[in-house]
N, C-alpha and C positions, 0 to 999 in steps of 0.2 A: 187315163190322161195321155194326150199325145205328146210327141217329143218335139221339143221347141229348143230354139237356138238363139240367143241374143247376141248381135254381132257388136263389133267395136262402136258402132254408130247408133247403140240402143234399137235397132231394128229387129223385130222377131219373126224368126223363119220357122215353119212347120214341116217337119218331115213327112212325107206322102209316099206310100207304099202301091205298088201295082205290078204288072207283069207285062213282059215283052210279046211280041207276035207268036214267039215260040213256046211261051210258058214260063220263061226264067224269071224270077223276082227283079223289080226294078225299084230303085229309090230316089228320091230327089227333095230338094228343100224348095219352098215356096213362101211367099209372104201372104199368100191367100190360104184360109183355114178351111176351105170348102175340098169335098172329094174324100177319099180313103186316106185317113192319117194313120202312121205307125204309132203304136204304143211302146215301142222299144227300139233301142239301136241293134240292127242286125249283128249277129255274131260276126266278129272278126272285122268289123267297121268301127270307125271312130269319127267324131266331129273334128274338122279342121277347117279354120278360117285362114285363107291365103291372102296375105296382104298385098295391095296393090301398091305400087310405088317403083321407084328407080327409074333407070332409063327407058324411054319410049311409053311411060304411063302419065 
């Protein structure tokens, strides 16, 4: 089962897994479910939604 996150606006995001050019692991969220999806949150990481608002936003 892939890792998903539903934000405060009820949009579903999927955690993708990949590697950089140097072979290091890379993770990102996308609303698209295609590609290589992560099945677990990487150790030492957590999901955090940064609220948008305040001056300048």
